[in-house]
VMD Tcl script that builds the backbone (N, CA, C; Angstrom):
set m [mol new atoms 171]
animate dup $m
set s [atomselect $m all]
$s set {name element resname resid chain x y z} {
  {N N UNK 1 A -51.562 -242.757 -56.109}
  {CA C UNK 1 A -51.335 -241.416 -56.607}
  {C C UNK 1 A -50.802 -241.388 -57.875}
  {N N UNK 2 A -51.210 -240.374 -58.656}
  {CA C UNK 2 A -50.723 -240.149 -59.905}
  {C C UNK 2 A -49.209 -239.642 -60.107}
  {N N UNK 3 A -48.584 -240.416 -60.857}
  {CA C UNK 3 A -47.186 -239.950 -60.892}
  {C C UNK 3 A -46.003 -240.722 -60.026}
  {N N UNK 4 A -46.474 -241.534 -59.157}
  {CA C UNK 4 A -45.660 -242.189 -58.473}
  {C C UNK 4 A -44.480 -242.855 -58.920}
  {N N UNK 5 A -44.893 -243.329 -60.259}
  {CA C UNK 5 A -43.992 -244.138 -61.026}
  {C C UNK 5 A -42.735 -243.357 -61.258}
  {N N UNK 6 A -42.910 -242.142 -61.517}
  {CA C UNK 6 A -42.010 -241.242 -61.841}
  {C C UNK 6 A -41.118 -240.489 -60.762}
  {N N UNK 7 A -41.518 -240.537 -59.409}
  {CA C UNK 7 A -40.981 -239.884 -58.641}
  {C C UNK 7 A -39.411 -240.182 -58.249}
  {N N UNK 8 A -39.258 -241.416 -58.203}
  {CA C UNK 8 A -37.768 -241.836 -58.051}
  {C C UNK 8 A -36.887 -241.760 -59.281}
  {N N UNK 9 A -37.066 -241.823 -60.404}
  {CA C UNK 9 A -36.373 -241.474 -61.709}
  {C C UNK 9 A -36.101 -240.058 -61.666}
  {N N UNK 10 A -37.128 -239.162 -61.416}
  {CA C UNK 10 A -36.980 -237.804 -61.411}
  {C C UNK 10 A -36.034 -237.268 -60.399}
  {N N UNK 11 A -36.009 -237.788 -58.991}
  {CA C UNK 11 A -35.284 -237.445 -57.924}
  {C C UNK 11 A -33.840 -238.013 -58.061}
  {N N UNK 12 A -33.720 -239.198 -58.644}
  {CA C UNK 12 A -32.465 -239.700 -58.805}
  {C C UNK 12 A -31.673 -238.872 -59.864}
  {N N UNK 13 A -32.136 -238.362 -60.983}
  {CA C UNK 13 A -31.603 -237.403 -61.817}
  {C C UNK 13 A -31.166 -236.029 -61.235}
  {N N UNK 14 A -31.901 -235.681 -60.517}
  {CA C UNK 14 A -31.708 -234.287 -59.945}
  {C C UNK 14 A -30.635 -234.445 -58.870}
  {N N UNK 15 A -30.480 -235.417 -58.059}
  {CA C UNK 15 A -29.779 -235.632 -57.120}
  {C C UNK 15 A -28.458 -236.125 -57.431}
  {N N UNK 16 A -28.291 -236.861 -58.573}
  {CA C UNK 16 A -27.025 -237.235 -59.179}
  {C C UNK 16 A -26.747 -236.260 -60.117}
  {N N UNK 17 A -27.137 -235.185 -60.799}
  {CA C UNK 17 A -26.542 -234.369 -61.948}
  {C C UNK 17 A -26.868 -232.961 -61.271}
  {N N UNK 18 A -27.414 -232.768 -60.375}
  {CA C UNK 18 A -27.679 -231.497 -59.799}
  {C C UNK 18 A -28.764 -230.735 -60.571}
  {N N UNK 19 A -28.732 -229.319 -60.655}
  {CA C UNK 19 A -29.859 -228.616 -61.195}
  {C C UNK 19 A -29.794 -228.843 -62.844}
  {N N UNK 20 A -31.014 -229.141 -63.268}
  {CA C UNK 20 A -31.140 -229.428 -64.678}
  {C C UNK 20 A -32.154 -228.718 -65.382}
  {N N UNK 21 A -31.956 -228.121 -66.752}
  {CA C UNK 21 A -33.055 -227.528 -67.180}
  {C C UNK 21 A -34.136 -228.806 -67.662}
  {N N UNK 22 A -35.169 -228.282 -67.864}
  {CA C UNK 22 A -36.209 -229.104 -68.326}
  {C C UNK 22 A -36.075 -230.281 -69.249}
  {N N UNK 23 A -35.649 -229.743 -70.495}
  {CA C UNK 23 A -34.954 -230.801 -71.677}
  {C C UNK 23 A -34.198 -231.556 -71.198}
  {N N UNK 24 A -33.340 -231.126 -70.322}
  {CA C UNK 24 A -32.011 -231.920 -70.026}
  {C C UNK 24 A -32.684 -232.998 -69.325}
  {N N UNK 25 A -33.651 -232.836 -68.286}
  {CA C UNK 25 A -34.211 -233.850 -67.459}
  {C C UNK 25 A -35.116 -234.651 -68.348}
  {N N UNK 26 A -35.768 -234.263 -68.999}
  {CA C UNK 26 A -36.677 -235.228 -70.028}
  {C C UNK 26 A -35.872 -235.962 -70.842}
  {N N UNK 27 A -34.607 -235.472 -71.198}
  {CA C UNK 27 A -33.817 -236.614 -71.927}
  {C C UNK 27 A -33.175 -237.572 -71.160}
  {N N UNK 28 A -33.038 -237.211 -69.996}
  {CA C UNK 28 A -32.500 -238.446 -69.000}
  {C C UNK 28 A -33.634 -239.514 -68.717}
  {N N UNK 29 A -34.837 -239.170 -68.820}
  {CA C UNK 29 A -35.926 -240.079 -68.581}
  {C C UNK 29 A -36.701 -240.074 -69.896}
  {N N UNK 30 A -36.420 -240.836 -70.772}
  {CA C UNK 30 A -37.138 -240.804 -72.252}
  {C C UNK 30 A -38.489 -241.287 -72.255}
  {N N UNK 31 A -38.829 -242.301 -71.237}
  {CA C UNK 31 A -40.239 -242.631 -71.450}
  {C C UNK 31 A -41.277 -241.885 -70.777}
  {N N UNK 32 A -40.772 -240.887 -69.924}
  {CA C UNK 32 A -41.951 -239.889 -69.498}
  {C C UNK 32 A -42.392 -238.836 -70.392}
  {N N UNK 33 A -43.729 -238.518 -70.186}
  {CA C UNK 33 A -44.205 -237.776 -71.050}
  {C C UNK 33 A -44.170 -236.293 -70.623}
  {N N UNK 34 A -44.345 -235.229 -71.288}
  {CA C UNK 34 A -44.234 -233.986 -70.878}
  {C C UNK 34 A -45.469 -233.572 -69.774}
  {N N UNK 35 A -46.682 -234.058 -70.138}
  {CA C UNK 35 A -47.487 -233.950 -68.945}
  {C C UNK 35 A -47.031 -234.546 -67.700}
  {N N UNK 36 A -46.687 -235.703 -67.719}
  {CA C UNK 36 A -46.343 -236.258 -66.360}
  {C C UNK 36 A -45.065 -235.744 -65.715}
  {N N UNK 37 A -44.070 -235.126 -66.415}
  {CA C UNK 37 A -42.833 -234.346 -66.035}
  {C C UNK 37 A -43.336 -233.105 -65.380}
  {N N UNK 38 A -44.205 -232.569 -65.944}
  {CA C UNK 38 A -44.684 -231.045 -65.324}
  {C C UNK 38 A -45.433 -231.334 -64.168}
  {N N UNK 39 A -46.337 -232.478 -64.162}
  {CA C UNK 39 A -47.187 -232.493 -62.906}
  {C C UNK 39 A -46.257 -232.903 -61.914}
  {N N UNK 40 A -45.205 -233.602 -62.052}
  {CA C UNK 40 A -44.338 -234.186 -60.949}
  {C C UNK 40 A -43.589 -233.149 -60.625}
  {N N UNK 41 A -43.065 -232.259 -61.109}
  {CA C UNK 41 A -42.013 -231.036 -61.044}
  {C C UNK 41 A -42.798 -230.124 -60.072}
  {N N UNK 42 A -44.219 -229.800 -60.497}
  {CA C UNK 42 A -45.144 -228.734 -59.888}
  {C C UNK 42 A -45.436 -229.218 -58.623}
  {N N UNK 43 A -45.339 -230.691 -58.182}
  {CA C UNK 43 A -45.870 -231.234 -57.065}
  {C C UNK 43 A -44.452 -231.768 -56.232}
  {N N UNK 44 A -43.504 -231.258 -56.402}
  {CA C UNK 44 A -42.329 -231.606 -55.769}
  {C C UNK 44 A -41.999 -230.519 -54.473}
  {N N UNK 45 A -42.975 -229.759 -54.091}
  {CA C UNK 45 A -42.655 -228.951 -53.299}
  {C C UNK 45 A -43.149 -229.672 -51.809}
  {N N UNK 46 A -43.075 -230.811 -51.982}
  {CA C UNK 46 A -43.463 -231.795 -50.524}
  {C C UNK 46 A -42.211 -231.831 -49.859}
  {N N UNK 47 A -41.041 -231.611 -50.319}
  {CA C UNK 47 A -39.682 -231.800 -49.641}
  {C C UNK 47 A -39.373 -230.508 -48.576}
  {N N UNK 48 A -39.665 -230.669 -47.706}
  {CA C UNK 48 A -39.308 -229.455 -46.540}
  {C C UNK 48 A -40.344 -228.237 -46.903}
  {N N UNK 49 A -41.393 -228.568 -47.457}
  {CA C UNK 49 A -42.339 -227.319 -47.830}
  {C C UNK 49 A -41.407 -226.513 -48.718}
  {N N UNK 50 A -40.442 -226.832 -49.208}
  {CA C UNK 50 A -39.633 -225.762 -50.286}
  {C C UNK 50 A -39.704 -226.477 -51.576}
  {N N UNK 51 A -39.608 -225.767 -52.709}
  {CA C UNK 51 A -39.598 -226.520 -54.273}
  {C C UNK 51 A -38.160 -226.650 -54.554}
  {N N UNK 52 A -38.014 -227.673 -54.890}
  {CA C UNK 52 A -36.572 -228.243 -55.636}
  {C C UNK 52 A -36.556 -227.735 -57.081}
  {N N UNK 53 A -37.643 -227.373 -57.748}
  {CA C UNK 53 A -37.737 -227.257 -59.064}
  {C C UNK 53 A -37.861 -225.512 -59.225}
  {N N UNK 54 A -37.085 -224.993 -59.573}
  {CA C UNK 54 A -37.170 -223.384 -59.695}
  {C C UNK 54 A -37.581 -223.125 -61.082}
  {N N UNK 55 A -38.325 -222.225 -61.235}
  {CA C UNK 55 A -38.953 -221.639 -62.452}
  {C C UNK 55 A -38.319 -220.472 -62.821}
  {N N UNK 56 A -37.835 -220.257 -64.190}
  {CA C UNK 56 A -37.193 -219.227 -64.656}
  {C C UNK 56 A -38.267 -218.707 -65.873}
  {N N UNK 57 A -38.272 -217.220 -65.864}
  {CA C UNK 57 A -39.040 -216.531 -66.942}
  {C C UNK 57 A -38.141 -216.430 -67.976}
}
mol reanalyze $m
mol bondsrecalc $m
mol representation Tube
mol addrep $m
């Protein structure tokens, strides 16, 4: 599946540091591309059917 490589690092940073803005998370995982981070954050609704990534306008 696309992006499985990044699942653990993203969840690790979110669990360790709490809510982060997009760029803060991106800085914490320097090798991830913007596309892969976006795809993974959009797909993280798999946990209990609720999204852990809240979008703000």
